[in-house]
N, CA, C and O of each residue as an XYZ file, in Angstrom:
284
protein
N     -99.084    -88.502     29.966
C     -99.072    -87.669     31.014
C     -97.526    -87.563     31.598
O     -96.986    -86.480     31.822
N     -96.873    -88.896     31.818
C     -95.855    -88.408     32.279
C     -94.611    -87.816     31.388
O     -93.606    -87.225     31.781
N     -95.084    -88.234     29.814
C     -94.692    -87.679     29.072
C     -94.240    -86.379     28.600
O     -93.179    -86.048     28.069
N     -95.695    -85.453     29.034
C     -95.682    -84.201     29.083
C     -94.859    -83.221     30.137
O     -94.278    -82.156     29.929
N     -95.008    -83.876     31.166
C     -93.974    -83.433     31.984
C     -92.611    -83.699     31.849
O     -91.914    -82.690     31.957
N     -91.960    -84.839     31.627
C     -90.624    -85.004     30.882
C     -90.676    -83.880     29.810
O     -89.795    -83.026     29.915
N     -91.354    -83.777     29.038
C     -90.962    -83.074     27.738
C     -91.253    -81.284     28.553
O     -90.839    -80.250     28.029
N     -91.899    -81.328     29.650
C     -91.690    -79.859     30.075
C     -90.459    -79.485     30.633
O     -89.794    -78.456     30.518
N     -90.238    -80.819     31.439
C     -88.447    -80.372     32.471
C     -87.636    -80.006     31.489
O     -86.937    -78.994     31.444
N     -87.776    -81.091     30.480
C     -86.595    -80.893     29.465
C     -86.210    -79.269     28.834
O     -85.270    -78.524     28.558
N     -87.623    -79.370     28.846
C     -87.845    -77.858     27.895
C     -87.110    -76.379     29.094
O     -86.173    -75.617     28.854
N     -87.868    -76.447     30.151
C     -87.084    -75.717     31.260
C     -85.671    -75.940     31.475
O     -84.981    -74.920     31.457
N     -85.094    -77.022     31.671
C     -84.008    -77.104     31.550
C     -83.017    -76.408     30.221
O     -81.961    -75.778     30.294
N     -83.788    -76.787     29.093
C     -82.925    -76.333     28.048
C     -83.167    -74.646     27.858
O     -82.381    -73.932     27.236
N     -84.053    -74.300     28.330
C     -84.157    -72.382     28.770
C     -83.091    -72.107     29.592
O     -82.334    -71.192     29.268
N     -82.904    -72.710     30.558
C     -81.917    -72.904     31.583
C     -80.811    -72.712     31.221
O     -79.989    -71.843     31.511
N     -80.781    -73.873     30.314
C     -78.932    -73.924     29.565
C     -78.782    -72.478     28.669
O     -77.756    -71.799     28.715
N     -79.869    -72.153     27.921
C     -79.618    -71.110     27.218
C     -79.594    -69.613     27.654
O     -79.158    -68.676     26.985
N     -80.124    -69.566     28.850
C     -80.147    -68.315     29.372
C     -78.491    -68.156     30.075
O     -77.742    -67.184     30.163
N     -78.338    -69.727     30.546
C     -76.584    -69.646     30.812
C     -75.774    -69.021     30.114
O     -74.989    -68.145     30.476
N     -76.004    -69.621     28.686
C     -75.383    -69.534     27.404
C     -75.048    -67.895     26.948
O     -74.175    -67.439     26.211
N     -76.110    -67.256     27.705
C     -76.111    -66.018     27.087
C     -75.551    -65.017     27.739
O     -74.895    -64.083     27.279
N     -75.970    -65.358     29.324
C     -75.009    -64.925     30.356
C     -73.874    -64.908     30.111
O     -73.330    -63.806     30.185
N     -73.242    -65.803     29.817
C     -71.534    -66.407     29.632
C     -71.186    -65.542     28.475
O     -70.115    -64.941     28.554
N     -71.857    -65.393     27.502
C     -71.369    -64.415     26.454
C     -71.358    -63.498     26.591
O     -70.384    -62.924     26.104
N     -72.433    -62.594     27.368
C     -72.400    -61.420     27.985
C     -71.029    -61.017     28.891
O     -70.364    -59.981     28.892
N     -70.849    -62.606     29.866
C     -69.438    -61.900     30.639
C     -68.095    -61.993     29.599
O     -67.158    -61.254     29.903
N     -67.931    -62.862     28.375
C     -67.400    -62.916     27.980
C     -67.085    -61.446     27.423
O     -65.918    -61.055     27.396
N     -68.246    -60.553     26.934
C     -68.279    -59.297     26.434
C     -67.709    -58.141     27.043
O     -67.106    -57.264     26.424
N     -67.943    -58.167     28.441
C     -67.416    -57.410     29.241
C     -66.234    -57.518     29.823
O     -65.624    -56.558     30.295
N     -65.789    -58.832     29.826
C     -64.404    -59.356     30.344
C     -63.028    -58.821     29.083
O     -61.889    -58.396     29.278
N     -63.840    -59.106     27.749
C     -63.060    -58.284     26.124
C     -62.855    -56.669     26.858
O     -61.802    -56.164     27.246
N     -64.027    -56.181     26.882
C     -63.798    -54.964     26.877
C     -62.987    -54.658     28.110
O     -61.872    -54.165     27.940
N     -63.297    -54.827     28.986
C     -62.105    -54.370     30.020
C     -61.183    -54.667     29.539
O     -60.553    -53.692     29.132
N     -60.395    -56.281     29.218
C     -59.222    -56.090     28.767
C     -58.460    -54.830     28.105
O     -57.432    -54.255     28.463
N     -59.356    -54.597     26.978
C     -58.943    -53.703     25.743
C     -58.639    -52.327     26.232
O     -57.809    -51.556     25.749
N     -59.708    -52.043     27.633
C     -59.415    -50.951     28.403
C     -58.085    -51.124     29.129
O     -57.210    -50.261     29.056
N     -57.990    -51.879     29.599
C     -56.451    -51.996     30.362
C     -55.144    -52.161     29.572
O     -53.958    -52.039     29.881
N     -55.873    -52.523     28.299
C     -54.274    -52.434     27.046
C     -54.276    -51.015     26.824
O     -53.166    -50.489     26.900
N     -55.297    -50.231     26.556
C     -54.948    -48.983     26.036
C     -54.556    -48.381     27.233
O     -53.701    -47.549     26.930
N     -54.758    -48.375     28.519
C     -54.070    -47.643     29.646
C     -52.765    -47.872     29.691
O     -51.907    -47.033     29.965
N     -52.565    -49.174     29.384
C     -51.183    -49.407     29.659
C     -50.265    -49.129     28.254
O     -49.039    -49.026     28.255
N     -51.060    -49.040     27.162
C     -50.388    -47.958     26.121
C     -50.280    -46.612     26.040
O     -49.365    -45.877     25.669
N     -51.428    -46.406     26.473
C     -50.989    -44.616     26.752
C     -49.744    -43.858     27.891
O     -49.089    -42.816     27.867
N     -49.890    -45.242     29.013
C     -48.789    -44.891     30.160
C     -47.256    -45.114     29.401
O     -46.342    -44.307     29.572
N     -47.102    -46.558     28.380
C     -45.874    -46.405     27.820
C     -45.445    -45.363     27.050
O     -44.273    -44.989     27.011
N     -46.487    -44.804     26.341
C     -46.463    -43.507     25.339
C     -45.844    -42.490     26.214
O     -44.644    -42.260     26.063
N     -46.571    -41.805     27.178
C     -45.976    -40.855     27.792
C     -44.828    -41.168     28.729
O     -44.368    -40.228     29.377
N     -44.302    -42.394     28.879
C     -43.313    -42.619     29.599
C     -42.321    -42.359     28.258
O     -41.606    -41.393     28.524
N     -42.118    -42.722     27.324
C     -41.164    -42.498     26.388
C     -41.586    -41.070     26.268
O     -40.493    -40.517     26.149
N     -42.276    -40.349     26.234
C     -42.581    -38.744     25.327
C     -41.810    -38.383     26.737
O     -40.924    -37.574     26.460
N     -41.814    -38.656     28.044
C     -41.194    -37.835     29.247
C     -39.569    -38.297     28.971
O     -38.528    -37.640     28.961
N     -39.836    -39.626     28.770
C     -38.177    -39.890     28.571
C     -37.293    -39.211     27.593
O     -36.129    -38.936     27.884
N     -37.843    -38.919     26.383
C     -37.561    -37.948     25.404
C     -37.377    -36.384     25.667
O     -36.531    -35.733     25.053
N     -38.033    -35.952     26.405
C     -38.335    -34.513     26.953
C     -37.134    -34.362     28.013
O     -36.563    -33.302     28.268
N     -36.898    -35.418     28.492
C     -35.179    -35.009     29.671
C     -34.038    -35.383     28.826
O     -33.003    -34.725     28.719
N     -34.321    -36.547     28.203
C     -33.247    -36.566     26.832
C     -32.712    -35.165     26.211
O     -31.578    -34.728     26.408
N     -33.771    -34.495     25.382
C     -33.709    -33.378     24.669
C     -33.434    -32.125     26.179
O     -32.681    -31.186     25.919
N     -33.837    -32.158     27.144
C     -33.469    -31.233     27.978
C     -32.020    -31.288     28.492
O     -31.395    -30.229     28.547
N     -31.388    -32.536     28.904
C     -30.129    -32.994     29.401
C     -29.200    -32.430     28.152
O     -28.071    -32.191     28.580
N     -29.289    -32.233     27.175
C     -28.768    -32.534     25.433
C     -28.576    -30.805     25.848
O     -27.410    -30.568     25.532
N     -29.026    -29.871     26.253
C     -28.745    -28.975     25.955
C     -27.815    -28.458     26.590
O     -27.153    -27.529     26.127
N     -27.649    -28.887     27.554
C     -26.413    -28.329     28.652
C     -25.325    -29.111     28.268
O     -24.581    -29.281     29.234
N     -24.798    -29.831     26.930
C     -23.844    -30.680     27.150
C     -23.022    -29.530     26.840
O     -23.390    -28.366     26.678
N     -21.189    -30.300     26.746
C     -20.230    -29.391     26.614
C     -19.877    -28.980     25.495
O     -18.715    -28.591     25.382
N     -20.766    -28.946     24.343
C     -20.573    -28.819     23.047
C     -20.431    -26.985     23.166
O     -20.340    -26.413     24.252
N     -20.435    -26.512     22.284
C     -20.148    -25.169     22.564
C     -21.926    -24.513     21.829
O     -22.425    -25.129     20.887
N     -22.383    -23.723     22.213
C     -23.443    -23.094     21.615
C     -24.811    -24.202     21.557
O     -25.624    -24.231     20.634
N     -24.832    -24.986     22.636
C     -25.532    -26.268     22.459
C     -27.014    -25.672     23.100
O     -26.960    -25.358     24.289
N     -27.961    -25.543     22.598
C     -29.183    -24.958     23.636
C     -29.204    -23.791     23.973
O     -30.357    -23.644     24.378
N     -28.721    -22.906     24.073
C     -27.880    -21.770     23.948
C     -28.696    -20.209     23.677
O     -28.034    -19.178     23.559
């Protein structure tokens, strides 16, 4: 009888460990998705900053001292 109780306790602990491992996998997936989302947002922000800087440079070059530049 004791062996049966011990077996079920081990089985119960094994199930809890399995559930915990599954939860860790889900959390890892969620964290990975959030990190990728954050990286994508930073990537977009960098592209927008570069594009804005290029537009500003192009507009400021229009009024340079060379003749007929941007007129």
